[in-house]
N, C-alpha and C positions, 0 to 999 in steps of 0.2 A: 784031608784038604784045608790050606790054610786061609785064612781070610785075612793076609796081613794086607796093608793099603802102605805102598811107599813114599815118601810126601814130595815134592822138589821146589822150597821156600818161596818167600816174592823174591830174595834177592839173588837168587839164580838167575845167568840168561844162559841162554842154548845155541848154538848155531850149529843143526844138523838135526840128520835122524837119529831119531829114540824109539827101539821099540821094550815093550818090557809083556810081563805072564799071570801077574795076578794085579790089583790095582791099581792106579798113581792116584792120588792127587799131585795136577800144577797152582803152581800160585806164581809163579817165576815169567818169564819170558821166553820164548820155544819162536824160531823162524828156521820151520821142518817139515820134515812130513814126521806124526805120530801114530803107530802102530798096534797092535793085540788084539787076543783074543779073550783080553780082561775090560775091564770097568775104567773110566777114566774121568776121574771130576774136575773140570778147569774153574778154580778160583775167580773169587771176585778180585782178585790183586790180577792174572790172572790174562798176559796176553798171548796170542800164540798164531803165528803167521807160517801155513801153509795145513797139508792137507791133513783128515783126522780119520783115523780106522778102525774103529774099534768096535768090543761089543759091543755097550752100552755109552751114552756120556750123560755125565751133567755139566748140563753149562752158567758159570754165577758169576763167570768175567767176559771177553773176548776174541771174538774166533775170524783171524778173516781168513775165512778159507771151504775147503768143499770135509762135508761127515759126512762119513758113510758107516754107518752100526748093520753089527744084526740086530740088534732088540731093542735097546727101547735114547726118544733122544729124548732130553728133558732144558728145555732154556727155563731156569728161574728169571726169576720179576728186572731184575736190575743187567741181562744177560743182553752182551749185542751180538750179531752173530752175522756178517756180512760175505757168503757161498750158500750150494746147494746141500740139503741135507737129503741121504737116505735113507730110511729108518723101517722097522716093521712098526714102529710106534712115535707119533714125534707130537710133547707136547710142549703147551706153549703161556707159558702164566701172564697176566698181564702185567704187563707196564716193561715188556723183554722188547730186544728190537728186533724185527730176521729181516734180512732185503736179501734174498735168492729163492728158490724154486726146492717147492718137494718133492718128495716120491715118498709115499707111508704105505703101508700096508706090507704084509707077507711075504706078498710075491715080490717087490722090489729091494725088500732087506737079502733076502735067498738073488737074487742076480746081483746084488753086490757082493754078496759071500764071493757066486764063484765064480764072478769078474775078476775077482782078483783088484784088481785097480780103483774099480769105482769110480773110472776115470778121472781125468786130468785136469779137466779147465779150469783154471783159472777165474774165478769172480771177475767184472768190471762194475765197481761201479763208479756214480757217475760221482764227475769234480765235485758237487757238495758234497752230498753223504763222505764222501774220506773226508771232508772238509769238517763233517761233524764228528767225525770219531775222533778226529785227532785230537777235539778241542774238550770231549771230553774228561 
């Protein structure tokens, strides 16, 4: 089994879906769905606008969309998430911003893994929250 990590640098911008098999670090801008059986790290310079469906996520940057993971979702101190989370485990460090709903526990993660879609409802942040994010 390989432990390689693929990296999308901060000068990369992608519009469209991304699928990967192993671990991936994104530090650029993505507009579209990100899906994998591997783990995703969202770097501090990253902005992802779209659904994330992976095994695990560690978030240092910004995500505008729902996150569905089979295992752990971790929001680091400067992370910004506007969207819902479904995960077996959710960890939120002090200083992180989370605007959305969460379903946490082994049952929620199993249901998400079996549903395949994880729900595609887009978050609808209030206008003042959107303004706050744009000013980050």
